[in-house]
ZAFIGU-886257 format. One line per 2 residues: for each residue x, y, z of C-alpha. Coordinates in steps of 0.05 Angstrom, whole numbers, plus 5000, padded with zeros to 4 digits. Example, Ala and Ser with C-alpha at 12.3 -4.5 7.8 and 13.67 -1.06 7.14 Angstrom:
// ZAFIGU-886257
5246 4910 5156 ~ 5273 4979 5143
// end
This chain:
// ZAFIGU-886257
8836 4513 6195 ~ 8905 4499 6175
8944 4536 6121 ~ 8978 4475 6099
8966 4400 6105 ~ 9022 4354 6086
9002 4280 6075 ~ 9060 4235 6090
9113 4236 6147 ~ 9169 4212 6108
9234 4255 6094 ~ 9201 4288 6032
9137 4309 6072 ~ 9182 4333 6132
9227 4374 6087 ~ 9169 4407 6054
9144 4426 6124 ~ 9210 4455 6140
9212 4495 6076 ~ 9139 4522 6087
9164 4548 6153 ~ 9226 4582 6117
9179 4619 6071 ~ 9114 4626 6114
9141 4634 6186 ~ 9071 4647 6217
9034 4593 6177 ~ 8995 4539 6211
9024 4470 6186 ~ 9001 4397 6199
9033 4334 6179 ~ 8987 4274 6170
9018 4206 6181 ~ 8984 4139 6181
9040 4104 6222 ~ 9055 4111 6298
9127 4142 6279 ~ 9152 4187 6221
9201 4160 6169 ~ 9170 4086 6178
9173 4065 6107 ~ 9218 4086 6046
9257 4133 6091 ~ 9268 4086 6146
9283 4028 6104 ~ 9336 4057 6054
9409 4045 6047 ~ 9428 4114 6078
9469 4139 6020 ~ 9484 4211 6006
9476 4209 5932 ~ 9517 4253 5883
9472 4253 5822 ~ 9520 4218 5773
9469 4171 5740 ~ 9417 4216 5722
9400 4255 5659 ~ 9434 4323 5657
9382 4376 5672 ~ 9333 4331 5703
9305 4343 5771 ~ 9339 4279 5799
9407 4307 5774 ~ 9402 4377 5800
9368 4364 5865 ~ 9415 4303 5883
9478 4348 5865 ~ 9448 4407 5907
9418 4361 5957 ~ 9482 4324 5974
9508 4394 5994 ~ 9445 4416 6033
9437 4348 6067 ~ 9508 4350 6089
9503 4420 6118 ~ 9438 4403 6154
9472 4346 6189 ~ 9529 4388 6207
9485 4444 6232 ~ 9447 4397 6276
9503 4350 6297 ~ 9474 4288 6257
9526 4234 6246 ~ 9545 4229 6172
9609 4214 6132 ~ 9627 4238 6061
9666 4179 6051 ~ 9661 4175 5973
9646 4119 5928 ~ 9675 4079 5868
9635 4056 5807 ~ 9672 3993 5784
9678 3961 5714 ~ 9696 3887 5722
9686 3863 5651 ~ 9718 3895 5589
9651 3904 5558 ~ 9635 3953 5618
9690 4002 5600 ~ 9654 4038 5548
9594 4043 5594 ~ 9638 4067 5649
9667 4123 5600 ~ 9594 4141 5584
9576 4149 5658 ~ 9639 4189 5670
9615 4240 5617 ~ 9548 4244 5646
9575 4256 5712 ~ 9618 4315 5684
9558 4343 5651 ~ 9524 4340 5715
9578 4385 5744 ~ 9608 4334 5791
9682 4333 5813 ~ 9696 4261 5797
9754 4224 5775 ~ 9765 4165 5723
9816 4119 5759 ~ 9855 4058 5736
9867 3994 5772 ~ 9926 4017 5818
9886 4075 5842 ~ 9827 4033 5856
9866 3981 5895 ~ 9894 4040 5939
9817 4059 5954 ~ 9787 3988 5957
9842 3935 5964 ~ 9795 3881 5957
9756 3900 5894 ~ 9764 3868 5826
9762 3918 5774 ~ 9792 3943 5706
9776 4013 5719 ~ 9728 4057 5763
9701 4125 5773 ~ 9715 4157 5842
9658 4199 5867 ~ 9683 4238 5928
9614 4273 5939 ~ 9579 4211 5959
9568 4194 6031 ~ 9527 4161 6090
9479 4181 6141 ~ 9416 4155 6179
9357 4184 6145 ~ 9311 4166 6199
9352 4211 6249 ~ 9349 4267 6195
9274 4258 6190 ~ 9265 4260 6268
9305 4325 6270 ~ 9260 4354 6214
9203 4333 6256 ~ 9228 4368 6316
9240 4432 6273 ~ 9170 4432 6249
9140 4426 6319 ~ 9189 4480 6343
9157 4527 6295 ~ 9088 4512 6318
9069 4457 6269 ~ 9031 4393 6284
9048 4322 6268 ~ 8987 4280 6270
9010 4203 6278 ~ 8963 4140 6272
8920 4184 6223 ~ 8902 4156 6155
8869 4199 6099 ~ 8808 4166 6067
8785 4224 6024 ~ 8800 4295 6002
8750 4347 5977 ~ 8776 4410 5944
8728 4470 5951 ~ 8735 4540 5929
8769 4569 5991 ~ 8795 4505 6028
8807 4429 6025 ~ 8767 4381 6070
8812 4319 6089 ~ 8772 4260 6120
8814 4217 6161 ~ 8802 4159 6208
8812 4207 6264 ~ 8764 4259 6241
8763 4319 6193 ~ 8819 4364 6182
8811 4431 6141 ~ 8867 4466 6104
8877 4520 6054 ~ 8924 4478 6015
8941 4401 6018 ~ 9011 4374 5994
9014 4300 5980 ~ 9081 4267 5999
9053 4200 6011 ~ 9107 4161 5976
9083 4087 5966 ~ 9010 4113 5965
9019 4178 5930 ~ 8978 4156 5871
8922 4137 5916 ~ 8922 4200 5952
8920 4236 5884 ~ 8862 4194 5868
8828 4207 5933 ~ 8829 4286 5914
8800 4268 5849 ~ 8857 4268 5804
8874 4212 5755 ~ 8940 4204 5728
8971 4159 5672 ~ 9014 4125 5725
9012 4076 5780 ~ 9061 4065 5841
9087 3998 5832 ~ 9129 3971 5895
9194 3934 5883 ~ 9228 3906 5942
9303 3908 5950 ~ 9330 3850 5991
9397 3860 6028 ~ 9449 3817 6067
9499 3844 6117 ~ 9573 3825 6120
9592 3788 6186 ~ 9634 3837 6230
9697 3801 6217 ~ 9689 3812 6140
9674 3885 6144 ~ 9748 3904 6128
9733 3880 6056 ~ 9696 3945 6046
9724 4012 6060 ~ 9672 4059 6032
9617 4051 5978 ~ 9630 4002 5922
9580 4004 5860 ~ 9578 3961 5796
9569 3998 5726 ~ 9492 3999 5722
9462 3958 5667 ~ 9433 4007 5617
9381 3959 5593 ~ 9354 3951 5668
9330 4009 5707 ~ 9361 3989 5775
9431 4000 5800 ~ 9451 3929 5814
9476 3896 5879 ~ 9530 3940 5915
9567 3950 5978 ~ 9548 4006 6027
9585 4019 6092 ~ 9531 4045 6136
9542 4102 6188 ~ 9536 4047 6244
9595 4011 6216 ~ 9556 3953 6187
9565 3937 6114 ~ 9505 3924 6074
9507 3880 6007 ~ 9453 3888 5958
9398 3903 5937 ~ 9363 3859 5881
9298 3888 5856 ~ 9237 3840 5856
9162 3857 5854 ~ 9133 3866 5920
9066 3832 5933 ~ 9050 3888 5981
9059 3963 5977 ~ 9095 3958 6047
9121 3888 6038 ~ 9188 3880 6070
9183 3804 6072 ~ 9177 3755 6020
9111 3726 6054 ~ 9081 3798 6057
9014 3800 6015 ~ 8961 3845 6000
8903 3823 5955 ~ 8887 3898 5936
8961 3916 5925 ~ 8973 3856 5881
8910 3857 5844 ~ 8924 3932 5822
8991 3911 5794 ~ 8971 3851 5758
8914 3886 5726 ~ 8955 3946 5705
8974 3940 5631 ~ 9035 3983 5645
9065 3930 5691 ~ 9057 3876 5635
9092 3918 5583 ~ 9148 3930 5634
9154 3856 5652 ~ 9154 3836 5578
9213 3884 5566 ~ 9251 3861 5623
9233 3788 5627 ~ 9305 3760 5632
9332 3810 5678 ~ 9267 3805 5722
9278 3728 5729 ~ 9353 3735 5745
9330 3784 5804 ~ 9281 3731 5827
9335 3678 5826 ~ 9381 3719 5870
9320 3731 5914 ~ 9313 3658 5932
9385 3633 5922 ~ 9438 3657 5968
9490 3625 5927 ~ 9468 3668 5864
9466 3729 5907 ~ 9538 3714 5928
9560 3702 5858 ~ 9535 3773 5840
9571 3802 5897 ~ 9638 3765 5879
9642 3799 5817 ~ 9660 3863 5855
9699 3826 5916 ~ 9719 3757 5894
9735 3740 5969 ~ 9663 3744 5991
9633 3675 6010 ~ 9563 3652 6025
9583 3644 6097 ~ 9602 3717 6104
9530 3741 6090 ~ 9475 3746 6139
9404 3769 6126 ~ 9388 3841 6132
9323 3883 6129 ~ 9293 3897 6060
9269 3962 6034 ~ 9212 3980 5983
9219 4027 5924 ~ 9157 4063 5905
9169 4066 5830 ~ 9116 4106 5787
9101 4068 5723 ~ 9065 4093 5664
9010 4062 5620 ~ 9059 4046 5563
9106 4008 5613 ~ 9157 4061 5619
9184 4076 5686 ~ 9178 4153 5704
9249 4170 5703 ~ 9244 4237 5741
9215 4267 5803 ~ 9143 4286 5783
9099 4337 5815 ~ 9024 4345 5795
8986 4410 5810 ~ 8917 4411 5831
8866 4467 5847 ~ 8886 4467 5923
8930 4406 5924 ~ 9000 4391 5902
9021 4317 5890 ~ 9091 4292 5894
9076 4227 5850 ~ 9143 4199 5836
9200 4209 5890 ~ 9241 4142 5894
9317 4144 5905 ~ 9353 4193 5908
9293 4226 5941 ~ 9322 4224 6011
9389 4257 5988 ~ 9344 4309 5949
9293 4317 6000 ~ 9312 4389 6023
9313 4411 5949 ~ 9248 4376 5934
9215 4412 5994 ~ 9240 4479 5967
9216 4462 5897 ~ 9145 4444 5921
9140 4511 5961 ~ 9163 4548 5901
9101 4526 5864 ~ 9053 4554 5915
9043 4622 5881 ~ 9027 4589 5815
8978 4543 5857 ~ 8935 4597 5889
8945 4672 5893 ~ 8887 4672 5944
8930 4627 5991 ~ 8988 4674 5982
8948 4736 5998 ~ 8923 4699 6059
8989 4683 6086 ~ 9021 4752 6075
8968 4788 6113
// end
């Protein structure tokens, strides 16, 4: 019998395992991961940005956890010798009509207690000489890291505390009882006092496997990238973002200098035909049927039809993708771009067609379900883990008593 079983070996599940040992040093913890390695999906396919929290609604989990998480993630990397760089980023207005939106974003950043600066063209050119802009926000707190390396270190810490990580183990059913939880997997039965669902792209299905119906469904959106050719990397010094379209719930194509020195350009945002579909040709009938039969998806699609079609055009036209990038850096040419691996965002969508804006945690009897943790979840992962663990006394006084004996 384990005290805690965590479903999902991505960065949120692993950070939750670390937080459990910080509070319950003698606990018996197991992380259940269906893949052969940890951090194989959202964590291992993201852009590697340490976010500041500037974009998010003041007071929200995303705003607070990103702000705190950028500090705790940076400290974690320093403590464990993980390469990272707090290089900062600029958010750039390229059209006159974007300047009021930039001012609004600057006000939001100040409300989120960030030490940011509103800068003009001359200062922007000093930071990013090749960028075309009428004004910008400088965000010094933003940085870059390899989250797969972070996750591997977290896994080492869990094992060092006596925890187990069961790989190649897929959860099939969860039964909550009065004093334990029975987890049926493809590799046998696992028993625990409490189960924490951090399954990312499959978090809604794990909640359903435990008997919990939610008014949301995970809809996968693929983000496709290009990389700059090595000889063109000089065009980007740090992180360069556009002013986000307030009518569309994605940040727009941008430039990210990776910790490896490579420069990513993108992503777009298109519906993935498979929850773990990193290629245009990836397809899963069950995954796609669930999306296409979900009324919330069609309400979202009708709301953002034009923007969605523009994203698909960029997906199939390198020329159009390049044009989007040229708004920020006019010198970019099609030949400067080479294909790069894509990522998939697990976005929770409600029945009414609205995207779940914030991180969302559902409490069960002996289960806790992290049901919406897209970007900036990697940045915020240490803080999300702490938050989950603080909810355990509310979750089960019997469990609390058992662990403090």
